[in-house]
N, C-alpha and C positions, 0 to 999 in steps of 0.2 A: 181097732187096735193098730196102733202105729208101730211100724217097724223102723228103727233107726238104721239107716244105711250108712255105713262108715266108708267114707271116700279117702283114699290116700291123700295126704297133704301135698300141695303143689311143690314141685321142686324149688328149692331156694335159689334166688338169683345170686350169681357170683358178682359181687361188686368189684369193679376194676381197682386193682391195687397198684398204687403208684410205684413204679419201679425206681428203685434207688440204686445208685452206684455206691459201692462201698468206698469210703474215704481211705486214704492210706493208713490212718490210725486204726480203722476197724479190721484191718487184715491181721491174721495171726502172724506172729513173728516168723514162724517157720513156713509161712505161705509165700511162695515166690510171687513176685509182682513187678510190674514195670514202674520204677520210681519216676519215670517221665510222664506218667499219666496225670493230666491236670485235674484238679478237683472239679467235680460236676455237681450241679444242683438237681432238683427234681426236673423231670421232663417238662412239666408245665411251666416251671419258672426258669428253666435253663434258657440261655440265649444261644442261638446257633453259633457255632464257631466259624471262624473265617474260612475254614477248609480243612481237608484231611492233612494230617501231619505225617511227615516222612520220618523214618527212623533216624535218630541222631539229631533231629532239629529241636529248637527251643520250644517250650510249651506255648501253645496258642491260647492267648487270653481273650475273652470276649471284648468286643469294642466298648460295650456299656460299662465294663468293669475296669477299663484302663485308667490309670491315674491322670488327673488334670492339674497337678501342682506345677508342672512346667509352664503351661500356658498362663496360669495366674501369675507365676513369677515374672514372665516376660512382660505381661501387662502392667504389673506393679512397677517393674523397672523402667519402662518407657514413660509411664505417667509420672513417676518420681523424677526422672530426668527433666521432663517438661516443667514440672512444678518447681524444681530447683533452679532451672534456668530463668523462669519467670520471677522467682523471688530475687535472684541475683540481679536481673535487669531492673526490677522495681527498686531494689536497694541502691543501685547505681544512679538511676534517674532521680530518685527522691532524696538521696542523702549525700551522694558523692559528686555528681555532675555540677560543674561550675556554672554560674549565672552568665548569660550573654545578653547584652543590651543592644537593641536594634534601632538605628537611626535611618530614616528614609526621606526621600524627596521626589517630587515630580517636576520634570522640566520639559520644555519645548524648544527646539532649535528653529529660530526665525531668521529669515534673510531679508535685509533691507537693500534690495537690488534696484538701483536707479540707473544702471548703465544703459538700459534699452529705452530710456525716456527721450522723447523728442523735445529739445529745449523750446521749440516754438509752438508746441501743441499742448493744450490743457488736457486733452484726452489721454495722451501718453503719460502725463503726470499722474492722473487719477488711476490709470491701469497699473503704473509702477507702485503706487502706494497701496493699491488693493492687493497686489501680489506679494507685498513685503510682510504681511502679517501671518501667512499660512505656514504651517510646519512642513518641513521637507523630510520625507521618509528616508531618502538616501543619506542625507546629512545626519539624521538621528541614528541610523544603523551604523554609519561611520563613527559617530561619537560613542555608541555602545561598544563597538569593537575596540576602540582606543581605551575606554575605561577599564576593560578587562585584559588589556595587554600587559606584557612584561615591563614595557617602558613606564606605564602608569604605576605599577607596583614598585619599580625602582625609585621613582620620584617620591611616592608615598613613604617608602621605607627610609629614604634619605631625610625626609623632613619630619616624620612622626615616629621613626624607630619602631616600626610595626613588628619586626621579627623578635625584638626583645620583649615587646608587649605580649605577643601571642605565645612566647616560650617561657612565660613566667612560671617558675617552679611551684608557686602557690596554687596553681590551677591543677585540675585533675589530668592525669596522664593521657586519657583517651581523647580529650578535646583540645589540648594545647599542642603547639608546635614542638617537635622533639628537640630542637636546638636553636639557639639564637643566631648561630652562624650557618644556618641551613642554606644550601644553594638556592639561587633565585628561582630556578625551574621547580624545585620541590616546594618552595614557598608559594609559587603560583598555583600548584596543585592543591596546597592546603587552603589558599584563599578562595578557591572555587566554592567552598562551603560557607565562606564568610561574606562574600560579595555577591550581589544579585542585581542584574541590570536587565529589565524586560521592557519591550516596546508594545504598547497597546495600539493595535491597528485601528480600532474603532474610535478611540479618543485622540489618537495621534500624540500620545504623551509617553515620555520615557521615564520609567519608574526605577529609582536607584535605592538599594538597601545595603547597609553595612552593619555587621554585628561585631562587637568587641566586648572585652571583659569590663571596660569602664565606659559609662555613658558619654563622657566628654570626648573620649578617643573615638567612639563611633561617630559622633557628630563631626569631629574634625576630619575624619576620613571622607565622609560624604562631601563636606565643604571643599576639601582639597581636590576631590575628583571633579567637581563642577568647575572649579577654577582652572585646573589643568586642561579639562576638556574644552572649555571656551577658548583658552589660549591656543590649543592645538588646531581647532577649526579656523580661527582667525589667522594663525600662522600659515596654514595651507592656502587660505584665500589670498593673503598678502603675497605669498610666494608666487602664486599663479598670476596675480594681477601685476606684480613687479616684473615678472618675466615678459608679459605682454607689453608693459610700458617700455621696458628696455629694448625690445624688438622694434616697437614703433619709433622710439627715439633714434635708434641706429638708422632706420629707414628714412626718417625725417632728415637726418644729417646727410645721408647719401643723396636724397632728392634735392636738398639745398645746394650741395656742390654741383649737381647736374644742372640745376636751374641757373646757377651762377655762371657755369661754363657756357651754357646756351646764350645767355644774355651777353656775355663777353664776346662770343663769336659774332653776334649781330653788330655790336659796337665796332669790332675790328673790321668787319666788312664795310660798314659805313665810312669808317676813317680811310680805308684803303681806296674805296671807289670815289670818295669825295662827294657823296650824295646821301641824303637822309633816307630816301626811299626810291629805289629804282623803278618801282611800280608807278610812283607819281611822275617821275621823269619820263617814263615811257608813255604815260597818258598825255603829258604835255607835248611830247613829240608828235603823238598821234593827232592832237588838236591842231598843232602847227601845220601838219600835212593837210588836214581838212581845210584849214583857212587858205592855204596856198592853192588847193584845188578850186576853191570857190573864187579866189582872185583870178586864177587862170581862166576859169570859165567866163568871168566877166570881161576879161581882156579879149578873149577869142570872140565874144559877141561884138565888142567895140571894133575889133579888127575887121570883122565881116561888114560892119556898117561903113567903115572908112573905105574899104576896097570897093564899095558899091559906087562911089562917086569920086574917088581919088585914084591917081595912078599908083602903081606899086612902089615907085621910088619916092613917093611923097614923104617928107620928114615925119609926119604924124603916123603914117602907116609903118614906117621903119621903126619908130619909137615904140609902137605897140608890140611889134614883133620882137624887139629886143627885151621888153618887159616879160613877154611870154617865155622867151628862152631862159631868162634869169630865174623865173619861177620854176621852170622844169628842172633846172640845175639844183636849185634849193630843195625841191621835192625829192630828187634823187639822193642828195646827201642825207636828208632827214630819214628817208626810207632805209638807207644803208646803216644809219646810226641806230634805227629802231630794230631792224631785223636783218641779220646777215650771218654767214658762216663764221664770222669773226668771233672768237671767244669773248671779246670785249663788247659785243653788241648788247643793247639795252634789254632785249628779251631774255638773253641768257643770264645776264646779271640779275634781272628781276626774278627769274626762276630760282636761282641760287639763293637770293635774298628771301624769297618766300619759304624755301625749305628751312633756312635758318630761323626765320620768324615762327614757323610752325613748330619747330623743335623747341624753341624758347617758350611758346605758349603751352605746349604739351608738358614741358618740364614745370612750368609755373602751376599748371593745373594739378599735376601729381604732387607737387610740393604743398599746395594748399590742402589737398585731400589728406595727405599724410599728417600735416599739422593738426587738422581737425580730428583725425583718428587718434593722434597722440593726446590731445586734450580730453577727448572722450574716454580714452583708456585711463588717464589720470583720475578723472572723475569717478570712473568705475572702481578703480583701486581704492579710492577714499570711501565710497558709499556702498560697494558690494561687500558688506561685512555680515558675518553670521553672529547672532546673539543668542546665548543660552538663556532663555526666559524661564525663571523659576516660578512654577505654579504653586508648589508647596516648599517652603524653606526647609533646610535640613533640621529635623526634629532632635530635641534633647530628650532621650528616653528617661522616663521617671520610674520605671520598674523593669525587671528583666523579662523579656518576651520569649527567650529560649534558654534552655530546652523546655518543651512542653511536657512536663514531668508525667502528669496523669495520663495524658494522651499516649505518650510513648510507652509507658508501662502497660496500658491496656492493649495497645496494638501488639506489643511484643508477646504478652500473655496469650492473646488470641492466636497469634501466629505459631507460638510454641505448642499449644494444645492441638491446633489444626495439624501441625506436622506429626505430633504423637498419634493422632487418630489415623492419619495416612499410614504411619509405620505399623500400627496394630492391624490395620486392614490388610496390609501386605503380608504380615505374619500369618494372619488367619487364612489368607488365600494359599500360602505355601503349605500350611498344615493340612488343609483340605486336599490339596494335590497329593501330598505324601500318603494320607490315609486312603 
């Protein structure tokens, strides 16, 4: 027989009851409460507050529950501004911007320098011709600076009326010159975007570009620039060469006067002294003295022979002695004439004549050298000229090359949205720092 044993039931588990905080609406009207108490959710769903709240402070709202409409508004505003700017730029480039026609040319500055050529040598001729064809970087940089100078703009404006062309009221305000009577300095600043002159170091070529609202005007600008540039280079060369020629001509004139004076001094000396060449006269006197000495030597030999077999008073002996005495007297006179302290001695006059003759010869040599240099300078002035050789003639544009509408619109749009992205990134960094 089985006996049922009754066991008391196990105590029931108490399920955890989620504690809830009463909302302000659940309180009785007569129940005092703190109106500053923020509404709370269940403990499991509630987000921890930022920290304990002091009495009198604003309610602390959980971070996850804060409104985000302000960040969205800033983002929409920045992107809207970028989009509006892109649309405005696209509308300007595609609908409003005036067409610009670009004319271009390539030139090389060549020098036909024949001044260093030796007229008597074929090698100098070949070297001069070989050096005449190469481009000179210094000359081309000088030409580039002149093409971009105010003087060039003044000449172009005077002949082509460029300020009136670029200030045409039919063109858009952003690309045209603001006034037809703008100062030349302002016009030069404006033309920096319309003229382009670049030098290619590798090819040694000068590239010239000009943009205008009319294709023929653009071509005329480039052609006028080349013409004025060539005239400028040649004028500089001619001015330098003419300066050298003038200096050589003045030196040649002075050397000619000096040579004439030296020659006249020689003639005056010859006329005064009554002899063509004192050196020749002195040589003749020296020859006479030599002959007299030879004659005296022969007579002394004859005298010795006669005295050997004749008495001293013999007429033959006496005659020989008289001849020897006469020769001695003549020799003394000739020696005194040839060399003596007297200023009129032949040696002194010959020395003075040699000095005059040397001065005349030196003056003649200087005069000939100066004349040769003058002729060489004249040849250099005629042949040392610079020529602007045109590789590509100024082109006549068939279609407007500027502005590049699609390219400019795309670049501006990318730049605008890149700036917007940077601005949003900065805003985000600031918000995170504040939180």
